[in-house]
MARBA-3410 file (N, C-alpha, C, O; in Angstrom, 1 decimal):
175
0.8,-1.2,0.0,0.0,0.0,0.0,0.9,1.3,0.0,0.6,2.2,-0.7 ~ 2.0,1.3,0.8,2.9,2.4,0.8,3.5,2.7,-0.5,3.6,3.9,-0.9 ~ 3.8,1.7,-1.3,4.4,1.8,-2.6,3.5,2.5,-3.6,4.0,3.3,-4.4 ~ 2.2,2.3,-3.5,1.3,2.9,-4.4,0.8,4.3,-3.9,0.5,5.2,-4.7 ~ 0.9,4.5,-2.6,0.5,5.8,-2.1,1.4,6.9,-2.5,1.0,8.0,-2.8
2.7,6.7,-2.5,3.7,7.7,-2.8,3.5,8.2,-4.3,3.4,9.4,-4.5 ~ 3.5,7.4,-5.3,3.3,7.9,-6.7,1.9,8.6,-6.8,1.8,9.6,-7.5 ~ 0.9,8.1,-6.1,-0.4,8.8,-6.2,-0.3,10.2,-5.6,-0.8,11.1,-6.2 ~ 0.4,10.3,-4.5,0.5,11.6,-3.8,1.3,12.6,-4.7,1.0,13.8,-4.8 ~ 2.4,12.1,-5.4,3.2,12.9,-6.2,2.4,13.3,-7.5,2.4,14.5,-7.8
1.7,12.4,-8.1,0.9,12.7,-9.2,-0.2,13.7,-8.9,-0.5,14.6,-9.6 ~ -0.9,13.5,-7.8,-1.9,14.4,-7.3,-1.4,15.8,-7.1,-2.0,16.8,-7.5 ~ -0.2,15.9,-6.5,0.5,17.2,-6.3,0.8,17.9,-7.6,0.6,19.1,-7.7 ~ 1.3,17.1,-8.6,1.7,17.7,-9.9,0.4,18.2,-10.6,0.5,19.3,-11.2 ~ -0.7,17.4,-10.5,-1.9,17.9,-11.2,-2.4,19.2,-10.5,-2.8,20.1,-11.2
-2.4,19.2,-9.2,-2.9,20.4,-8.5,-2.0,21.6,-8.8,-2.5,22.7,-9.0 ~ -0.7,21.4,-8.8,0.2,22.5,-9.2,0.0,23.0,-10.6,0.0,24.2,-10.8 ~ -0.2,22.1,-11.6,-0.5,22.5,-12.9,-1.8,23.3,-13.0,-1.9,24.3,-13.7 ~ -2.8,22.8,-12.3,-4.1,23.5,-12.3,-4.0,24.9,-11.7,-4.7,25.8,-12.3 ~ -3.3,25.0,-10.7,-3.1,26.3,-10.0,-2.3,27.3,-10.9,-2.5,28.5,-10.8
-1.4,26.8,-11.7,-0.6,27.6,-12.5,-1.2,28.1,-13.8,-0.7,29.0,-14.4 ~ -2.3,27.4,-14.2,-3.0,27.8,-15.4,-3.8,29.1,-15.1,-4.6,29.1,-14.1 ~ -3.7,30.0,-16.0,-4.5,31.3,-15.9,-5.7,31.2,-16.8,-5.6,31.0,-18.0 ~ -6.9,31.3,-16.2,-8.1,31.2,-17.1,-8.2,32.4,-18.0,-7.5,33.4,-17.8 ~ -9.0,32.3,-19.1,-9.1,33.3,-20.1,-9.6,34.6,-19.5,-9.4,35.7,-20.1
-10.4,34.6,-18.4,-11.0,35.8,-17.9,-10.2,36.3,-16.7,-10.6,37.3,-16.1 ~ -9.1,35.7,-16.3,-8.3,36.1,-15.2,-7.6,37.5,-15.5,-7.4,37.8,-16.7 ~ -7.3,38.2,-14.5,-6.7,39.5,-14.7,-7.6,40.6,-14.5,-8.7,40.5,-13.9 ~ -7.3,41.7,-15.1,-8.1,42.9,-15.0,-9.4,42.8,-15.6,-9.5,42.3,-16.8 ~ -10.5,43.2,-15.0,-11.8,43.2,-15.5,-12.3,44.7,-15.6,-11.9,45.5,-14.8
-13.1,44.9,-16.6,-13.7,46.2,-16.8,-15.2,46.0,-16.6,-15.8,45.2,-17.2 ~ -15.8,46.8,-15.7,-17.2,46.7,-15.4,-17.9,47.6,-16.5,-17.6,48.8,-16.5 ~ -18.8,47.0,-17.3,-19.5,47.8,-18.3,-20.9,48.1,-17.8,-21.6,47.2,-17.3 ~ -21.2,49.3,-17.8,-22.5,49.8,-17.4,-23.4,49.9,-18.7,-23.0,50.7,-19.6 ~ -24.5,49.2,-18.7,-25.3,49.3,-19.9,-26.7,50.0,-19.6,-27.3,49.6,-18.6
-27.1,51.0,-20.4,-26.5,51.5,-21.6,-25.4,52.5,-21.3,-24.5,52.8,-22.1 ~ -25.4,53.1,-20.1,-24.4,54.1,-19.7,-24.3,54.1,-18.1,-25.2,53.5,-17.5 ~ -23.3,54.6,-17.6,-23.2,54.6,-16.1,-24.3,55.5,-15.5,-24.8,55.2,-14.4 ~ -24.7,56.5,-16.2,-25.8,57.4,-15.6,-27.2,56.7,-15.7,-28.0,57.0,-14.8 ~ -27.4,55.9,-16.7,-28.7,55.2,-16.9,-28.6,53.7,-16.8,-29.3,53.0,-17.6
-27.8,53.2,-15.9,-27.5,51.8,-15.9,-28.8,50.9,-15.7,-29.6,51.1,-14.7 ~ -28.9,49.9,-16.6,-30.0,48.9,-16.4,-29.4,47.6,-15.9,-30.0,46.9,-15.2 ~ -28.1,47.3,-16.3,-27.4,46.2,-15.8,-25.9,46.4,-16.1,-25.5,47.3,-16.8 ~ -25.1,45.6,-15.4,-23.6,45.7,-15.6,-23.1,44.2,-15.9,-23.8,43.2,-15.5 ~ -22.0,44.2,-16.6,-21.3,42.9,-16.8,-19.8,43.2,-16.6,-19.3,44.4,-16.8
-19.0,42.2,-16.2,-17.6,42.4,-16.0,-16.9,41.7,-17.2,-17.2,40.5,-17.5 ~ -16.1,42.4,-17.9,-15.5,41.9,-19.2,-14.0,42.1,-19.0,-13.5,43.1,-18.5 ~ -13.2,41.1,-19.5,-11.7,41.2,-19.4,-11.3,42.5,-20.1,-11.7,42.8,-21.2 ~ -10.4,43.3,-19.4,-10.0,44.6,-19.9,-9.3,44.5,-21.2,-9.3,45.5,-21.9 ~ -8.6,43.4,-21.5,-7.9,43.3,-22.8,-8.8,43.1,-24.0,-8.3,43.3,-25.1
-10.1,42.8,-23.8,-11.0,42.7,-24.9,-11.4,44.0,-25.5,-11.3,45.0,-24.8 ~ -11.8,44.0,-26.7,-12.2,45.3,-27.4,-13.7,45.5,-27.2,-14.5,44.7,-27.4 ~ -14.0,46.7,-26.7,-15.4,47.1,-26.4,-15.9,48.2,-27.4,-15.2,49.1,-27.6 ~ -17.0,48.0,-28.0,-17.6,48.9,-28.9,-19.0,49.2,-28.4,-20.0,48.4,-28.5 ~ -19.2,50.4,-27.7,-20.5,50.8,-27.2,-21.6,50.8,-28.3,-21.3,51.2,-29.4
-22.8,50.5,-27.9,-24.0,50.5,-28.8,-24.1,51.9,-29.3,-24.0,52.9,-28.6 ~ -24.4,52.0,-30.6,-24.6,53.3,-31.3,-23.4,53.7,-32.1,-23.5,54.5,-33.0 ~ -22.2,53.1,-31.8,-21.0,53.4,-32.6,-21.0,52.6,-33.8,-21.7,51.6,-33.9 ~ -20.2,52.9,-34.8,-20.2,52.2,-36.1,-19.8,50.7,-35.8,-18.9,50.4,-35.1 ~ -20.6,49.8,-36.4,-20.4,48.4,-36.2,-21.2,47.9,-35.0,-21.2,46.7,-34.8
-21.8,48.7,-34.3,-22.5,48.3,-33.0,-23.8,49.1,-32.9,-24.1,49.6,-31.9 ~ -24.5,49.1,-34.0,-25.8,49.9,-34.1,-26.8,49.4,-33.1,-27.5,50.1,-32.5 ~ -27.0,48.0,-33.1,-28.1,47.4,-32.3,-27.7,46.9,-30.9,-28.5,46.7,-30.1 ~ -26.4,46.6,-30.8,-25.9,45.9,-29.5,-24.6,46.6,-29.1,-23.9,47.2,-29.8 ~ -24.3,46.4,-27.8,-23.0,46.7,-27.3,-22.1,45.5,-27.7,-22.5,44.4,-27.3
-21.1,45.7,-28.4,-20.3,44.6,-28.9,-19.0,44.5,-28.2,-18.3,45.4,-27.8 ~ -18.5,43.2,-28.0,-17.3,42.9,-27.3,-16.6,41.8,-28.1,-17.2,40.8,-28.5 ~ -15.3,42.1,-28.4,-14.5,41.1,-29.1,-13.4,40.6,-28.2,-12.6,41.3,-27.6 ~ -13.3,39.2,-28.1,-12.3,38.6,-27.3,-11.3,37.9,-28.2,-11.3,38.0,-29.4 ~ -10.4,37.1,-27.6,-9.4,36.4,-28.4,-10.0,35.3,-29.2,-11.1,34.8,-28.9
-9.3,34.9,-30.3,-9.7,33.8,-31.1,-11.1,33.9,-31.7,-11.8,32.9,-32.0 ~ -11.5,35.1,-32.1,-12.8,35.4,-32.7,-14.0,35.3,-31.8,-15.1,35.3,-32.3 ~ -13.8,35.3,-30.5,-14.9,35.3,-29.6,-15.7,36.6,-29.8,-15.1,37.7,-29.8 ~ -17.0,36.6,-29.9,-17.8,37.7,-30.0,-18.9,37.6,-28.9,-19.5,36.6,-28.7 ~ -19.2,38.8,-28.3,-20.2,38.8,-27.3,-21.0,40.1,-27.5,-20.4,41.2,-27.7
-22.3,40.0,-27.4,-23.2,41.2,-27.6,-24.2,41.3,-26.6,-24.7,40.3,-26.1 ~ -24.6,42.5,-26.2,-25.7,42.6,-25.3,-26.5,43.9,-25.5,-26.0,44.9,-26.1 ~ -27.7,44.0,-25.0,-28.7,45.1,-25.2,-29.9,44.9,-24.3,-30.0,43.9,-23.6 ~ -30.8,45.9,-24.3,-32.1,45.7,-23.8,-33.0,45.4,-25.0,-32.8,46.0,-26.1 ~ -34.0,44.6,-24.8,-34.8,44.1,-25.9,-35.9,45.2,-26.1,-36.6,45.6,-25.2
-36.0,45.7,-27.4,-37.0,46.7,-27.7,-38.4,46.2,-27.4,-38.7,45.1,-27.8 ~ -39.2,46.9,-26.7,-40.5,46.5,-26.4,-40.6,45.5,-25.3,-41.7,45.1,-24.9 ~ -39.5,45.0,-24.7,-39.4,44.1,-23.6,-40.2,42.8,-24.0,-40.7,42.1,-23.1 ~ -40.2,42.4,-25.3,-40.9,41.2,-25.7,-39.9,40.1,-25.8,-39.2,39.9,-26.8 ~ -39.9,39.2,-24.8,-38.9,38.2,-24.8,-39.1,37.1,-25.9,-38.1,36.6,-26.4
-40.4,36.8,-26.2,-40.6,35.8,-27.2,-40.1,36.3,-28.6,-39.6,35.5,-29.3 ~ -40.4,37.6,-28.9,-39.9,38.1,-30.1,-38.4,38.2,-30.1,-37.8,37.9,-31.2 ~ -37.7,38.5,-29.0,-36.3,38.5,-28.9,-35.7,37.2,-29.2,-34.7,37.1,-29.9 ~ -36.3,36.1,-28.7,-35.8,34.7,-28.9,-36.0,34.4,-30.4,-35.1,33.9,-31.0 ~ -37.1,34.7,-30.9,-37.4,34.4,-32.3,-36.4,35.2,-33.2,-35.9,34.6,-34.2
-36.2,36.5,-32.9,-35.2,37.3,-33.7,-33.8,36.7,-33.6,-33.1,36.7,-34.6 ~ -33.4,36.2,-32.4,-32.1,35.6,-32.3,-32.0,34.4,-33.1,-31.0,34.2,-33.8 ~ -33.0,33.5,-33.1,-32.9,32.3,-33.9,-32.9,32.6,-35.4,-32.1,32.0,-36.2 ~ -33.7,33.6,-35.8,-33.7,34.0,-37.2,-32.3,34.6,-37.6,-31.8,34.3,-38.7 ~ -31.7,35.4,-36.7,-30.3,35.9,-37.0,-29.3,34.8,-37.2,-28.5,34.8,-38.1
-29.4,33.8,-36.3,-28.4,32.6,-36.4,-28.6,31.9,-37.7,-27.7,31.6,-38.4 ~ -29.9,31.7,-38.1,-30.2,31.0,-39.4,-29.8,31.8,-40.6,-29.4,31.2,-41.6 ~ -29.8,33.1,-40.5,-29.5,34.0,-41.6,-28.0,34.1,-41.8,-27.5,34.3,-42.9 ~ -27.2,34.0,-40.7,-25.8,34.3,-40.7,-24.9,33.1,-40.5,-23.7,33.3,-40.6 ~ -25.4,32.0,-40.2,-24.6,30.8,-39.9,-25.4,29.6,-40.6,-26.5,29.7,-41.0
-24.6,28.5,-40.7,-25.2,27.3,-41.3,-25.3,26.2,-40.3,-24.6,26.3,-39.2 ~ -26.0,25.1,-40.6,-26.1,23.9,-39.8,-26.4,24.3,-38.3,-25.8,23.7,-37.4 ~ -27.4,25.2,-38.1,-27.8,25.6,-36.8,-28.5,24.4,-36.1,-29.5,23.9,-36.6 ~ -28.0,24.1,-34.9,-28.7,23.1,-34.0,-29.0,23.8,-32.7,-28.0,24.2,-32.0 ~ -30.2,24.0,-32.4,-30.6,24.6,-31.1,-30.6,23.6,-30.0,-31.1,22.5,-30.1
-30.1,24.0,-28.9,-30.1,23.2,-27.7,-31.5,23.4,-27.0,-32.3,24.1,-27.5 ~ -31.6,22.8,-25.8,-32.9,23.0,-25.1,-32.8,24.3,-24.2,-31.8,24.5,-23.5 ~ -33.8,25.1,-24.3,-33.8,26.3,-23.5,-34.0,25.9,-22.0,-34.6,24.9,-21.7 ~ -33.4,26.8,-21.1,-33.5,26.4,-19.7,-33.8,27.7,-18.9,-33.2,28.7,-19.1 ~ -34.8,27.6,-18.0,-35.1,28.8,-17.1,-34.2,28.7,-16.0,-33.9,27.6,-15.4
-33.6,29.8,-15.5,-32.6,29.8,-14.4,-32.7,31.2,-13.8,-33.5,32.0,-14.1 ~ -31.8,31.4,-12.8,-31.6,32.7,-12.2,-30.1,33.0,-12.4,-29.2,32.2,-12.2 ~ -29.9,34.3,-12.7,-28.5,34.8,-12.7,-28.4,36.0,-11.8,-29.0,37.0,-12.0 ~ -27.7,35.8,-10.7,-27.6,36.8,-9.6,-28.9,37.4,-9.2,-29.1,38.6,-9.1 ~ -29.9,36.5,-9.1,-31.2,36.9,-8.6,-32.2,37.3,-9.7,-33.4,37.4,-9.4
-31.7,37.4,-10.9,-32.6,37.8,-12.0,-33.2,36.5,-12.7,-32.4,35.6,-13.0 ~ -34.5,36.5,-13.0,-35.0,35.4,-13.8,-34.4,35.5,-15.2,-34.3,36.5,-15.7 ~ -34.1,34.3,-15.7,-33.4,34.3,-17.0,-33.8,33.0,-17.8,-34.2,32.0,-17.2 ~ -33.6,33.1,-19.1,-33.8,32.0,-20.0,-32.5,31.9,-20.8,-32.0,32.9,-21.3 ~ -31.9,30.7,-20.8,-30.7,30.4,-21.5,-31.0,29.5,-22.7,-31.7,28.5,-22.6
-30.4,29.8,-23.9,-30.6,29.0,-25.1,-29.2,28.7,-25.7,-28.6,29.6,-26.3 ~ -28.7,27.5,-25.6,-27.5,27.2,-26.3,-27.8,26.7,-27.8,-28.9,26.3,-28.1 ~ -26.7,26.9,-28.6,-26.9,26.4,-30.0,-25.5,26.2,-30.6,-24.5,26.5,-30.0 ~ -25.4,25.5,-31.7,-24.2,25.2,-32.4,-24.5,25.5,-33.9,-25.6,25.4,-34.4 ~ -23.4,25.8,-34.6,-23.6,26.1,-36.1,-22.2,26.3,-36.7,-21.2,26.0,-36.0
-22.2,26.7,-37.9,-20.9,27.0,-38.6,-20.9,28.4,-39.2,-22.0,28.9,-39.7 ~ -19.7,29.0,-39.2,-19.7,30.4,-39.7,-19.4,30.3,-41.3,-19.4,29.2,-41.8 ~ -19.2,31.4,-41.9,-19.1,31.5,-43.3,-17.9,30.7,-43.9,-17.8,30.4,-45.0 ~ -16.9,30.5,-43.0,-15.7,29.7,-43.3,-15.8,28.2,-43.0,-14.9,27.5,-43.2 ~ -17.0,27.8,-42.5,-17.2,26.4,-42.2,-16.7,26.0,-40.8,-16.6,24.8,-40.5
-16.3,27.0,-40.0,-15.7,26.8,-38.7,-16.9,26.5,-37.7,-17.8,27.3,-37.6 ~ -16.9,25.4,-37.0,-17.9,25.1,-36.0,-17.9,26.2,-34.9,-16.8,26.5,-34.3 ~ -19.1,26.7,-34.5,-19.2,27.7,-33.5,-20.2,27.2,-32.4,-21.1,26.5,-32.7 ~ -19.9,27.7,-31.2,-20.8,27.5,-30.1,-21.5,28.9,-29.9,-20.8,29.9,-29.9 ~ -22.8,28.9,-29.6,-23.5,30.1,-29.4,-24.2,29.9,-28.0,-24.7,28.8,-27.7
-24.3,30.9,-27.3,-25.0,30.9,-26.0,-25.8,32.2,-25.9,-25.2,33.3,-26.2 ~ -27.1,32.2,-25.6,-27.9,33.4,-25.5,-28.6,33.3,-24.2,-29.0,32.3,-23.7 ~ -28.8,34.5,-23.6,-29.6,34.6,-22.4,-30.4,35.8,-22.4,-30.0,36.9,-22.8 ~ -31.6,35.7,-21.9,-32.5,36.8,-21.7,-32.9,36.9,-20.2,-33.2,35.9,-19.6 ~ -32.8,38.1,-19.7,-33.0,38.2,-18.2,-33.9,39.4,-17.9,-33.9,40.4,-18.6
-34.7,39.2,-16.8,-35.7,40.2,-16.4,-35.0,41.3,-15.6,-34.4,41.1,-14.6 ~ -35.2,42.5,-16.1,-34.7,43.7,-15.4,-35.8,44.4,-14.7,-37.0,44.1,-14.9 ~ -35.5,45.4,-14.0,-36.5,46.2,-13.3,-37.4,47.0,-14.3,-37.0,47.2,-15.4 ~ -38.6,47.3,-13.9,-39.5,48.1,-14.7,-40.1,47.3,-15.9,-40.5,47.9,-16.9 ~ -40.0,46.0,-15.9,-40.5,45.2,-17.0,-39.5,45.1,-18.2,-39.9,44.4,-19.1
-38.4,45.7,-18.1,-37.4,45.6,-19.2,-36.8,44.2,-19.3,-36.7,43.5,-18.2 ~ -36.3,43.8,-20.4,-35.7,42.5,-20.7,-34.3,42.8,-21.2,-34.2,43.6,-22.2 ~ -33.3,42.2,-20.7,-31.9,42.3,-21.2,-31.6,41.1,-22.0,-32.2,40.0,-21.8 ~ -30.6,41.2,-22.9,-30.2,40.1,-23.8,-28.7,40.1,-23.9,-28.1,41.2,-24.1 ~ -28.1,38.9,-23.7,-26.7,38.8,-23.9,-26.4,37.5,-24.7,-27.0,36.5,-24.4
-25.6,37.6,-25.7,-25.3,36.3,-26.4,-23.8,36.3,-26.9,-23.2,37.4,-27.1 ~ -23.3,35.1,-27.0,-21.9,35.0,-27.4,-21.8,34.0,-28.6,-22.7,33.2,-28.8 ~ -20.7,34.1,-29.3,-20.3,33.3,-30.4,-18.9,33.0,-30.3,-18.0,33.9,-30.4 ~ -18.5,31.7,-30.2,-17.1,31.3,-30.0,-16.8,30.1,-30.8,-17.6,29.2,-30.9 ~ -15.5,29.9,-31.2,-15.1,28.7,-31.9,-15.3,27.5,-31.0,-14.9,27.6,-29.8
-15.9,26.5,-31.5,-16.3,25.3,-30.7,-15.0,24.7,-30.0,-15.2,24.0,-29.0 ~ -13.9,24.9,-30.6,-12.7,24.3,-30.0,-12.0,25.1,-28.9,-11.0,24.7,-28.3 ~ -12.6,26.3,-28.7,-12.0,27.3,-27.7,-12.7,27.2,-26.4,-13.6,28.0,-26.1 ~ -12.4,26.1,-25.6,-13.0,25.9,-24.3,-12.8,27.1,-23.4,-13.6,27.5,-22.6 ~ -11.6,27.7,-23.4,-11.3,28.8,-22.6,-12.1,30.0,-22.9,-12.6,30.8,-22.1
-12.4,30.2,-24.2,-13.2,31.3,-24.7,-14.7,31.1,-24.3,-15.3,32.1,-23.8 ~ -15.1,29.9,-24.4,-16.5,29.6,-23.9,-16.6,29.8,-22.4,-17.6,30.4,-22.0 ~ -15.6,29.4,-21.6,-15.7,29.6,-20.2,-15.7,31.1,-19.9,-16.4,31.6,-19.0 ~ -14.9,31.9,-20.6,-14.8,33.3,-20.4,-16.1,34.0,-20.7,-16.6,34.9,-20.0 ~ -16.8,33.6,-21.8,-18.1,34.2,-22.2,-19.1,33.8,-21.2,-19.9,34.7,-20.8
-19.1,32.6,-20.7,-20.1,32.2,-19.6,-19.8,33.0,-18.3,-20.7,33.4,-17.6 ~ -18.5,33.3,-18.0,-18.2,34.1,-16.9,-18.8,35.5,-17.0,-19.2,36.1,-16.0 ~ -18.7,36.1,-18.2,-19.3,37.4,-18.4,-20.8,37.3,-18.2,-21.4,38.2,-17.5 ~ -21.5,36.3,-18.8,-22.9,36.1,-18.6,-23.2,36.0,-17.1,-24.2,36.6,-16.6 ~ -22.4,35.2,-16.4,-22.7,35.0,-14.9,-22.3,36.3,-14.1,-22.7,36.3,-12.9
-21.7,37.3,-14.7,-21.3,38.5,-13.9,-22.5,39.5,-14.0,-22.4,40.6,-13.4 ~ -23.5,39.2,-14.7,-24.7,40.1,-14.9,-25.2,40.6,-13.5,-25.4,39.7,-12.6 ~ -25.4,41.9,-13.4,-26.0,42.4,-12.1,-26.9,43.6,-12.5,-26.6,44.3,-13.4 ~ -28.0,43.7,-11.7,-28.7,45.0,-11.8,-28.2,45.9,-10.8,-27.6,45.5,-9.8 ~ -28.3,47.2,-11.1,-27.7,48.2,-10.1,-28.5,48.2,-8.8,-28.1,49.0,-7.9
END
């Protein structure tokens, strides 16, 4: 028993050391984004500071606040016009089908994100280059009947990017 315990302890220590030395994609400095602005905040998210932020209304981000991360990761968020969550989900699915191929929708799931009622919808598809993509979308209830929307698009092979996008989704907070 002693002979097998020592290699097991060494192997366990090495695995633990390797896990602790790995830096997740979202580690480091975070920028708190106030949506739509700090003065009129409806919700906030924490985004890695090294990512590119394009506020809604600027060129290329007419409809959403856009965020670009490493390896082609894209993340977008907004409040849903008219607070119609069913229309927002239908619009999202139509957007995926118009801009990507081989769309496979996962099962939607009702959940809570930091106390907010939310619906999460995963999907998979391919971009214009045939690269397999993971999509994740969430709609969450804000104060005053408003509905927020956040979705991401990441290369299916980029597990760190997917984890980072999910961490942004899970950082959602109302003021």
